[in-house]
C-alpha positions in Angstrom: 69.5 -49.4 -98.5 73.0 -49.9 -99.3 76.2 -50.4 -97.0 79.6 -49.2 -96.8 82.0 -51.6 -98.3 84.8 -51.6 -95.3 87.0 -53.6 -97.0 87.6 -50.3 -99.8 86.2 -47.8 -97.5 86.9 -46.5 -93.8 84.0 -47.2 -91.9 84.4 -44.1 -89.7 82.4 -41.5 -92.1 82.4 -37.9 -91.7 78.9 -36.8 -92.6 77.8 -33.3 -93.3 74.9 -31.9 -93.2 72.5 -30.7 -97.0 72.7 -26.9 -96.6 69.5 -25.2 -95.8 70.9 -22.2 -97.7 68.8 -21.1 -100.6 69.0 -22.0 -103.4 70.9 -25.0 -102.6 68.9 -26.4 -100.1 67.5 -28.9 -102.8 71.0 -30.2 -104.0 73.6 -32.4 -102.5 75.2 -29.0 -101.0 77.4 -28.5 -97.9 78.8 -25.6 -95.9 82.2 -26.4 -95.7 84.7 -25.2 -93.1 87.3 -23.9 -95.8 90.0 -24.6 -98.0 93.8 -24.6 -97.7 96.4 -24.3 -99.9 99.7 -26.0 -98.6 98.3 -25.8 -95.1 97.6 -22.2 -95.2 93.4 -21.7 -95.1 92.4 -19.3 -97.6 90.5 -16.4 -96.1 88.1 -16.4 -98.7 87.3 -20.0 -98.0 85.4 -19.6 -95.0 81.9 -21.1 -94.9 81.4 -21.8 -98.5 78.5 -23.7 -99.7 79.9 -26.7 -102.0 77.8 -29.0 -104.7 79.1 -32.8 -104.0 78.5 -33.9 -107.9 79.4 -36.9 -109.3 78.4 -35.6 -112.5 80.9 -32.9 -112.7 84.6 -33.9 -113.6 86.2 -30.9 -112.2 86.7 -29.4 -108.6 85.8 -25.9 -108.9 86.3 -23.3 -106.8 86.2 -19.4 -106.4 88.2 -17.5 -108.6 90.0 -15.9 -105.8 91.2 -19.6 -104.6 92.2 -21.1 -107.7 94.0 -17.7 -108.7 96.2 -17.8 -105.8 96.6 -21.5 -106.2 98.0 -21.0 -109.6 100.3 -18.2 -108.7 102.2 -20.6 -106.6 102.8 -23.0 -109.5 106.3 -22.0 -111.6 105.2 -21.6 -115.1 101.2 -22.3 -114.5 98.7 -20.2 -117.1 95.3 -19.5 -117.7 94.8 -20.8 -121.3 92.4 -19.5 -124.0 89.5 -21.9 -123.0 89.5 -20.5 -119.7 91.2 -23.4 -118.0 94.5 -23.7 -116.0 97.3 -26.0 -117.2 100.6 -26.9 -115.6 103.5 -28.3 -116.7 103.3 -32.3 -116.8 106.1 -33.0 -114.7 105.4 -30.5 -111.7 102.7 -32.9 -110.3 105.4 -33.6 -107.4 106.0 -30.0 -106.6 103.1 -28.0 -106.5 100.9 -27.2 -103.5 98.7 -29.4 -101.8 95.0 -28.2 -102.0 92.9 -29.2 -98.9 89.1 -29.1 -98.2 88.1 -29.3 -94.7 84.8 -30.3 -93.9 83.6 -30.7 -90.3 86.8 -30.3 -89.4 88.5 -33.1 -91.3 91.4 -32.5 -93.7 91.0 -34.0 -97.1 94.2 -33.3 -98.8 94.9 -33.3 -103.0 98.6 -33.6 -103.6 99.5 -32.5 -106.9 99.6 -36.0 -108.4 96.0 -36.3 -107.6 95.0 -33.1 -109.2 96.9 -32.9 -112.6 95.3 -34.6 -115.4 97.8 -36.8 -117.3 98.3 -35.8 -121.0 97.0 -38.8 -122.4 93.6 -38.2 -120.9 93.1 -34.9 -121.7 95.1 -33.2 -124.6 96.7 -30.0 -124.0 97.1 -27.3 -126.9 100.6 -26.3 -125.4 103.2 -29.8 -125.6 104.3 -30.5 -122.2 101.5 -29.1 -120.2 98.6 -30.9 -118.6 95.2 -29.3 -117.6 94.6 -29.7 -113.9 91.1 -30.8 -112.1 91.0 -27.7 -110.1 89.4 -25.2 -112.5 87.7 -21.8 -111.5 83.9 -21.9 -110.6 80.8 -19.7 -111.6 79.7 -16.6 -109.6 76.3 -18.3 -108.9 78.0 -21.8 -108.1 81.5 -21.1 -106.8 82.4 -24.6 -105.3 81.9 -28.0 -107.1 83.3 -30.8 -105.7 83.5 -33.4 -108.5 85.5 -36.4 -109.3 88.9 -34.3 -109.0 87.7 -34.2 -105.3 85.8 -37.2 -105.5 88.5 -39.6 -106.6 90.0 -39.4 -103.2 87.2 -40.3 -101.2 84.1 -42.7 -100.9 81.3 -41.2 -100.9 77.4 -41.8 -98.9 74.3 -40.1 -99.7 71.5 -40.3 -97.2 68.5 -39.4 -98.3 66.9 -39.8 -95.0 68.6 -37.4 -92.8 69.6 -35.3 -95.6 73.8 -36.1 -95.2 76.6 -36.5 -97.5 79.4 -38.8 -95.7 83.1 -38.9 -96.6 85.2 -41.8 -95.9 88.9 -42.6 -96.5 89.9 -45.0 -99.1 91.4 -48.1 -97.2 95.2 -48.9 -98.8 95.6 -52.7 -99.2 99.0 -53.8 -97.6 
């Protein structure tokens, strides 16, 4: 059993029970309270099951949510690969995307979800892909690296819980 590194992660961990909802009960999947875009809870985001997956790069969300998010970003587009792209210089002007777990809000600002061009080349000059993309119909929400980079996570197999802790910024 390992311990939380309290020099890097706030020890006040927000634990969420692994869902009993079939077919996700055998995975690290939790029920989230919702998703908000610029502090407005999206109506189609309540009671979504989200897989917490360190092996997935993207934060995948239901189509209605991603469509609404990218509609708010000037010049965003859905490219031929099915991925959303935004102007690389727009990171400070795009909406916050917040995942709500047990009433606790985890905010991703544009600087956290726009993938720098040097990490993933886009076919359109001046455009960057984002970590937020559309999930599939049978697994609409996956909290992958795009989300997990903003929190410390604790997986407790004994209590069947996933915990989220905030990073501590050294001064």
